[in-house]
C-alpha positions as CSV (number, residue, x, y, z in Angstrom):
1,M,0.0,0.0,0.0
2,N,1.7,3.2,-1.2
3,D,-0.9,5.7,-0.1
4,P,0.9,8.1,2.4
5,M,-2.4,8.5,4.4
6,Y,-2.8,4.8,4.7
7,L,0.8,4.4,6.0
8,L,0.5,7.3,8.4
9,T,-2.7,5.9,9.7
10,F,-1.1,2.5,10.2
11,V,1.8,4.1,12.1
12,A,-0.6,6.1,14.3
13,A,-2.6,2.9,15.1
14,L,0.5,1.1,16.0
15,G,1.9,4.0,18.1
16,C,-1.4,4.5,20.0
17,G,-1.6,0.7,20.6
18,L,1.9,0.6,22.0
19,V,1.2,3.6,24.3
20,A,-2.1,2.0,25.4
21,G,-0.2,-1.2,26.2
22,I,2.4,0.6,28.3
23,F,-0.2,2.5,30.3
24,F,-2.4,-0.6,30.7
25,A,0.5,-2.4,32.3
26,F,0.7,0.3,35.0
27,S,-3.0,0.4,35.6
28,N,-3.3,-3.4,35.7
29,F,-0.4,-4.6,37.8
30,V,2.5,-2.2,38.2
31,M,0.7,0.3,40.4
32,K,-1.0,-2.5,42.3
33,A,2.3,-4.1,43.0
34,L,3.8,-0.8,44.2
35,A,0.8,-0.3,46.5
36,H,1.6,-3.6,48.3
37,V,5.2,-2.6,49.3
38,P,6.1,-0.1,52.0
39,A,5.5,3.5,51.1
40,A,9.2,4.4,51.1
41,Q,10.0,1.6,48.7
42,G,7.1,2.4,46.5
43,I,8.0,6.1,46.3
44,A,11.6,5.3,45.5
45,A,10.6,2.9,42.8
46,M,8.2,5.3,41.2
47,Q,10.6,8.1,41.3
48,S,13.1,5.9,39.5
49,I,10.6,4.9,36.9
50,N,9.7,8.5,36.2
51,V,13.3,9.3,35.5
52,V,14.1,6.2,33.4
53,V,11.0,6.6,31.3
54,L,12.3,9.9,29.9
55,N,14.2,8.2,27.0
56,K,14.3,8.6,23.3
57,W,12.4,5.4,22.5
58,F,9.5,6.3,24.7
59,F,9.4,9.8,23.4
60,A,9.5,8.5,19.8
61,V,6.4,6.4,20.4
62,F,4.6,8.8,22.7
63,L,5.2,12.1,20.8
64,G,5.6,10.5,17.4
65,G,2.0,9.2,17.8
66,A,0.9,12.7,18.7
67,L,2.5,14.1,15.6
68,C,0.8,11.5,13.4
69,C,-2.5,12.3,15.1
70,L,-2.0,16.0,14.5
71,V,-1.4,15.5,10.8
72,L,-4.2,13.0,10.4
73,G,-6.7,15.2,12.3
74,V,-6.0,18.3,10.1
75,T,-5.9,16.2,6.9
76,S,-9.2,14.6,7.7
77,F,-11.0,17.9,7.2
78,L,-9.4,18.3,3.8
79,R,-10.7,14.9,2.7
80,W,-13.9,14.7,4.6
81,Q,-15.7,13.0,1.8
82,K,-13.5,9.9,2.2
83,P,-15.0,7.0,4.2
84,D,-12.2,7.0,6.8
85,A,-12.1,10.7,7.5
86,G,-14.4,10.6,10.5
87,Y,-12.5,7.8,12.2
88,L,-9.2,9.6,11.6
89,L,-10.6,12.7,13.3
90,V,-12.0,10.8,16.3
91,G,-8.8,8.8,16.7
92,S,-6.7,11.9,16.6
93,L,-8.8,13.8,19.2
94,L,-8.9,10.8,21.5
95,Y,-5.1,10.5,21.6
96,L,-4.3,14.2,21.6
97,I,-6.8,15.1,24.3
98,G,-7.4,11.9,26.2
99,T,-3.8,10.8,26.3
100,I,-1.4,13.7,25.6
101,L,-3.3,16.4,27.3
102,V,-4.2,14.3,30.3
103,T,-0.6,13.3,30.7
104,I,0.6,16.9,30.6
105,A,-2.2,18.3,32.8
106,C,-2.6,15.5,35.3
107,N,0.0,12.8,35.4
108,V,3.1,15.0,34.9
109,P,2.3,17.4,37.8
110,L,1.7,14.4,40.1
111,N,5.1,13.0,39.0
112,D,6.8,16.4,39.7
113,A,5.2,16.6,43.1
114,L,6.3,13.0,43.9
115,A,9.8,13.8,42.8
116,V,10.4,16.1,45.7
117,V,9.0,13.8,48.4
118,D,11.5,12.3,50.7
119,P,10.6,8.6,51.0
120,S,11.8,8.5,54.7
121,S,9.8,11.6,55.8
122,A,6.8,11.4,58.1
123,D,4.4,12.7,55.4
124,A,5.6,10.2,52.8
125,G,2.9,7.6,53.5
126,R,0.0,10.1,53.0
127,A,1.6,11.6,49.9
128,W,2.1,8.1,48.4
129,T,-1.5,7.1,49.1
130,N,-2.8,10.3,47.4
131,Y,-0.4,9.8,44.5
132,L,-1.5,6.2,43.9
133,K,-5.2,7.1,43.9
134,N,-5.0,10.2,41.7
135,W,-2.2,9.0,39.3
136,T,-3.8,5.6,38.6
137,T,-7.2,7.2,38.0
138,W,-5.8,9.5,35.3
139,N,-3.7,6.7,33.9
140,H,-6.9,4.7,33.4
141,V,-8.3,7.6,31.4
142,R,-5.3,7.9,29.1
143,T,-5.1,4.2,28.7
144,I,-8.7,4.0,27.5
145,A,-8.2,7.0,25.2
146,A,-5.1,5.6,23.6
147,L,-6.8,2.2,23.1
148,A,-9.9,3.8,21.7
149,A,-7.7,5.9,19.3
150,A,-5.9,2.8,18.1
151,A,-9.3,1.1,17.5
152,S,-10.6,4.2,15.6
153,F,-7.5,4.2,13.4
154,T,-7.8,0.5,12.8
155,V,-11.4,1.0,11.6
156,A,-10.2,3.8,9.4
157,L,-7.7,1.4,7.8
158,C,-10.4,-1.1,7.2
159,R,-12.7,1.6,5.6
160,A,-9.8,2.8,3.4
161,S,-9.0,-0.8,2.4
162,S,-12.6,-1.5,1.5
163,S,-12.8,1.7,-0.6
164,I,-9.6,0.7,-2.5
165,D,-10.8,-2.9,-2.9
166,S,-14.1,-1.7,-4.2
167,A,-12.4,0.6,-6.7
168,G,-10.2,-2.3,-7.8
169,F,-13.2,-4.5,-8.3
170,K,-14.9,-1.7,-10.1
171,T,-12.2,-1.2,-12.7
172,S,-11.6,-4.9,-13.2
173,S,-15.2,-6.0,-13.5
174,P,-16.3,-6.8,-17.1
175,T,-19.1,-4.2,-17.0
176,M,-16.9,-1.5,-15.4
177,S,-13.6,-1.9,-17.1
178,A,-12.5,1.1,-19.2
179,T,-12.3,-1.0,-22.4
180,L,-11.9,1.2,-25.5
181,P,-13.7,0.4,-28.7
182,H,-11.5,-0.8,-31.6
183,E,-14.3,-0.3,-34.2
184,P,-16.2,3.0,-34.5
185,E,-19.5,1.1,-34.3
186,E,-18.6,-0.2,-30.9
187,W,-18.3,3.2,-29.4
188,P,-22.0,3.7,-28.5
189,R,-22.2,0.2,-26.9
190,V,-19.2,0.8,-24.7
191,F,-20.5,4.3,-23.8
192,E,-23.9,2.8,-22.9
193,Q,-22.2,0.1,-20.8
194,H,-20.1,2.5,-18.7
195,L,-22.9,5.1,-18.3
196,N,-25.5,2.5,-17.2
197,A,-22.9,1.2,-14.7
198,G,-22.4,4.7,-13.3
199,D,-18.7,4.5,-14.0
200,L,-18.0,8.2,-15.0
201,D,-14.2,7.7,-15.1
202,A,-14.6,4.9,-17.6
203,V,-17.0,7.0,-19.7
204,M,-14.5,9.8,-19.9
205,T,-11.8,7.6,-21.4
206,L,-14.0,7.5,-24.5
207,Y,-13.4,11.2,-25.1
208,E,-10.4,13.0,-26.4
209,P,-9.0,15.7,-24.0
210,E,-10.4,18.6,-26.1
211,A,-13.5,16.9,-27.3
212,H,-16.6,19.0,-28.1
213,F,-20.1,18.2,-26.8
214,I,-23.2,20.0,-27.8
215,T,-26.0,20.2,-25.2
216,K,-29.7,20.1,-25.8
217,S,-29.8,23.9,-25.5
218,G,-27.2,24.3,-28.2
219,E,-24.3,25.2,-25.9
220,T,-20.9,23.7,-26.9
221,L,-18.9,22.2,-24.1
222,I,-15.2,22.0,-24.8
223,G,-12.8,19.7,-22.9
224,Q,-13.2,16.7,-20.7
225,N,-13.8,18.7,-17.5
226,A,-16.9,20.5,-18.9
227,I,-18.2,17.3,-20.6
228,R,-17.7,15.3,-17.3
229,K,-20.1,17.6,-15.4
230,A,-22.8,17.1,-18.0
231,L,-22.4,13.3,-18.0
232,D,-22.2,13.3,-14.2
233,A,-25.6,14.9,-14.2
234,L,-27.0,12.0,-16.3
235,I,-25.6,9.5,-13.9
236,E,-26.9,11.3,-10.9
237,A,-30.4,11.3,-12.6
238,K,-30.1,7.5,-12.9
239,T,-30.1,7.6,-16.6
240,H,-30.0,4.3,-18.5
241,F,-29.6,4.0,-22.3
242,R,-29.9,1.4,-25.0
243,S,-28.0,2.3,-28.1
244,R,-28.5,1.4,-31.8
245,V,-26.2,2.5,-34.5
246,V,-28.3,3.7,-37.5
247,R,-25.5,4.7,-39.8
248,S,-21.7,4.8,-39.8
249,A,-19.1,6.2,-42.2
250,T,-15.4,6.0,-41.9
251,V,-12.8,8.1,-43.9
252,G,-9.2,7.4,-42.9
253,D,-8.9,8.0,-39.2
254,I,-12.3,9.8,-38.9
255,A,-15.6,8.2,-38.4
256,Q,-19.1,9.6,-38.2
257,L,-22.0,7.7,-36.5
258,H,-25.7,8.2,-36.3
259,T,-26.9,6.6,-33.1
260,D,-30.3,6.2,-31.5
261,F,-30.4,6.2,-27.7
262,D,-33.5,5.1,-25.9
263,G,-33.8,4.8,-22.2
264,T,-35.1,6.3,-19.0
265,T,-34.1,9.0,-16.5
266,V,-35.4,10.3,-13.2
267,E,-37.1,13.8,-13.2
268,S,-38.7,15.2,-10.1
269,G,-38.7,11.8,-8.5
270,K,-40.4,10.1,-11.5
271,T,-38.9,7.8,-14.1
272,V,-39.5,9.1,-17.6
273,P,-38.6,7.8,-21.0
274,I,-36.0,9.6,-23.1
275,H,-34.8,9.4,-26.7
276,S,-32.0,11.1,-28.6
277,G,-30.8,10.9,-32.2
278,A,-27.1,11.5,-31.8
279,I,-24.3,12.4,-34.2
280,E,-20.9,11.3,-33.1
281,V,-17.6,12.1,-34.7
282,L,-14.7,9.8,-33.7
283,R,-11.0,9.7,-34.3
284,R,-8.7,6.7,-34.5
285,Q,-6.0,6.8,-31.8
286,S,-2.4,5.6,-32.1
287,D,-3.3,2.3,-30.3
288,G,-6.1,1.6,-32.7
289,S,-8.9,2.6,-30.4
290,W,-11.6,5.2,-31.3
291,K,-12.4,8.3,-29.2
292,L,-15.0,10.9,-29.6
293,I,-14.0,14.4,-30.8
294,L,-17.5,15.8,-31.4
295,G,-20.8,14.7,-29.9
296,D,-24.2,16.1,-30.6
297,P,-26.8,13.9,-28.7
298,F,-29.7,15.8,-30.3
299,G,-28.2,16.5,-33.7
300,R,-30.8,14.4,-35.5
301,K,-34.1,15.8,-34.4
């Protein structure tokens, strides 16, 4: 998978999962074990842990995950139409707020306060009891947040994969493949096939980049971008055609077709019949296929 967003999401899911695992260990047994030893020993052990944990490998996972989440969260707004965008945003917010912010605002201050406690002092026992209760509570919160973030990113990966697989199936399916006609008379049939399947990308492969298209009102659309909008409107209206070539003539690399299109479309919520007597002018391409250079769907009224 060469998609940068997919790879970044995978790294974020892995990082959040690793952080959730580390924090889960503390919530599940490390803090419980420290609570069963004398306060002085527990304080000394935790003070040592809080120093040793500040290493490049932990920061790489902890802050690296935050950086990934920041990028994914911002990017999700720019690609909100994608099926994974919502999960990317939720996962990013869970980790940035529920794990990073909670750590900075809650766990770190508690660690700083514990760092100045003398394990042999008279108040050490009370300080240790309060620390265990408050630190572990907030650790539960950031553990759950990191785990939920990892789950959200995992769902995003699944949604992205499903979208890619569907696109792959779409382009490889016999009815959806962007097969180009190698005879002029095949052009209407291939056009009909792709349009009826709703595959706009495949339809546009049948047009030259600077093709001309004459609308029913007489306006001439020039270029694939303009023509694409007109054909997209047909697909959105659930238009389905059956084509029949009435006449064809070929001179060198140029061919002219007269084609009847009969079918249905949806107008104001109702399915209505449509008919057009089209004129198409095609040009032979270097690979032997034929593409449209001029189309007038209502040229033969």
